[in-house]
C-alpha positions in Angstrom: 0.1 0.0 0.1 3.1 2.3 0.7 4.1 2.1 -2.8 0.4 3.2 -3.9 0.5 6.3 -1.8 3.9 7.2 -3.1 2.7 6.7 -6.8 -0.2 8.8 -6.3 2.0 11.6 -4.5 4.6 11.6 -7.2 1.6 12.0 -9.8 0.3 14.8 -7.7 3.5 16.4 -7.8 4.3 16.0 -11.5 0.6 17.3 -12.3 1.0 20.4 -9.8 4.2 21.5 -11.1 3.4 21.1 -14.7 5.8 18.6 -15.5 6.0 17.1 -18.9 2.9 15.4 -19.8 4.6 12.2 -20.7 6.6 11.5 -17.8 8.6 8.6 -19.3 11.0 8.4 -16.3 8.2 7.8 -14.0 6.3 5.4 -16.2 9.4 3.3 -16.7 10.2 3.2 -12.9 6.3 2.0 -12.4 6.9 -0.6 -14.9 10.2 -1.8 -13.5 8.1 -1.9 -9.8 5.4 -3.9 -11.4 7.4 -6.6 -13.0 9.7 -7.0 -9.9 6.8 -7.5 -7.7 5.4 -10.1 -10.3 9.0 -11.7 -10.2 9.1 -11.8 -6.6 6.0 -14.1 -6.4 4.5 -11.7 -3.9 1.9 -10.1 -5.9 -0.5 -7.5 -4.2 -3.4 -7.3 -7.3 -4.7 -4.0 -5.7 -1.7 -2.4 -5.7 -0.4 -3.5 -9.2 -3.8 -2.3 -10.5 -2.9 1.1 -8.7 0.3 1.2 -10.5 -1.3 0.2 -13.8 -3.9 3.3 -13.4 -1.1 5.6 -12.7 0.7 4.2 -15.9 -2.7 5.1 -17.6 -2.8 8.5 -16.5 0.5 9.1 -17.7 -0.2 7.7 -20.8 -3.3 9.9 -21.2 -1.7 13.0 -20.3 0.8 12.2 -23.1 -1.5 11.6 -25.6 -3.5 14.7 -25.0 -0.2 16.7 -25.0 0.8 14.7 -28.3 -2.6 15.9 -29.8 -1.9 19.4 -29.5 1.6 19.1 -30.9 0.5 16.6 -34.0 -2.7 17.7 -36.0 -2.0 14.7 -38.0 -2.9 12.5 -35.0 -4.7 14.7 -32.9 -8.2 12.4 -33.6 -6.3 9.4 -32.8 -4.7 10.6 -29.5 -8.0 12.3 -28.2 -10.0 9.1 -28.9 -7.2 6.9 -27.1 -7.4 9.3 -24.1 -11.3 9.3 -24.1 -11.6 5.7 -24.3 -8.9 4.7 -21.5 -11.7 4.1 -19.2 -13.6 2.0 -21.7 -10.3 -0.1 -22.6 -9.9 -1.4 -18.7 -13.7 -2.3 -18.7 -13.1 -4.8 -21.6 -12.2 -8.6 -21.5 -8.9 -9.7 -23.0 -10.2 -10.9 -26.1 -12.4 -7.6 -26.8 -9.1 -5.3 -26.0 -6.9 -7.6 -28.3 -9.6 -7.3 -31.3 -10.7 -3.5 -30.7 -7.3 -1.8 -29.6 -4.3 -4.2 -30.5 -5.7 -5.4 -33.5 -7.1 -2.0 -34.6 -10.8 -2.5 -35.1 -11.7 0.5 -32.7 -9.4 2.7 -34.8 -11.2 1.7 -38.0 -14.5 2.8 -36.4 -12.9 6.3 -36.6 -11.5 6.0 -40.0 -7.7 5.1 -38.9 -6.2 2.3 -40.5 -3.5 0.9 -37.8 -1.5 -0.7 -40.5 -1.0 2.7 -42.1 0.8 4.1 -38.8 4.4 3.5 -38.1 4.5 0.9 -35.4 7.2 2.7 -33.5 5.9 6.2 -34.4 5.2 8.8 -31.9 1.2 8.1 -32.3 1.4 4.3 -31.8 4.0 4.8 -29.0 1.5 7.2 -27.4 -1.7 4.9 -27.9 0.6 1.9 -26.4 1.2 3.7 -23.4 -2.4 3.6 -22.4 -3.3 0.5 -24.1 -0.7 -1.8 -22.5 -1.1 -0.8 -18.7 -5.0 -1.3 -19.5 -4.4 -4.7 -20.9 -2.4 -5.5 -17.9 -5.0 -4.5 -15.6 -7.7 -6.8 -17.4 -4.9 -9.5 -17.0 -4.6 -8.8 -13.3 -8.3 -9.1 -12.7 -7.9 -12.4 -14.7 -5.4 -13.5 -12.6 -6.9 -12.5 -9.3 -10.1 -14.5 -10.2 -8.5 -17.7 -11.7 -5.0 -18.0 -9.7 -3.2 -18.6 -13.3 0.1 -17.4 -13.5 -0.1 -17.0 -17.4 -2.0 -13.9 -16.8 1.2 -12.5 -14.6 3.2 -13.3 -17.5 0.8 -11.3 -19.9 1.3 -8.5 -17.4 5.2 -8.7 -17.8 4.9 -9.1 -21.5 2.5 -6.0 -21.9 4.8 -3.9 -20.1 8.1 -4.8 -21.4 6.6 -4.1 -24.8 5.5 -0.9 -23.9 9.0 0.3 -22.7 10.3 0.1 -26.3 7.6 2.4 -27.5 8.6 4.9 -24.7 11.8 5.5 -26.4 10.1 6.7 -29.1 8.4 9.4 -27.3 10.2 12.6 -27.6 8.4 14.7 -24.9 
């Protein structure tokens, strides 16, 4: 629980001081903390979910900021930010189909395959999408005890770290 309060405090300080919208250093630190806890075998699902929620908040802030910088990707970035809560409410199959495979984007006229997989737009989207998917996997783990869901959490977060290197603000 201590980590949760520290995370909330850190996010509050970042927002209050006007720090960069996409705090990639903080994001990477939370990813590392999450993976370390999963690897430890001493998993506190509520704490990990709270950490992923902070990642989503950082990602949403980054997407909204990028929307103001890139008119080409503004629609996508705002759509991602507006739908972060809806992502978390999905099941794994639905989020895979809708967001990882790009169905949700096609609904607003964007072909996911036309976007650079490691470009800034997809990287910002993934900064929201992957922790949302991790939350769903954590809930599945909590309900079933199946450790494959913990591996998925690690996989989701490891993938998004690569995308962070393509975000310049």
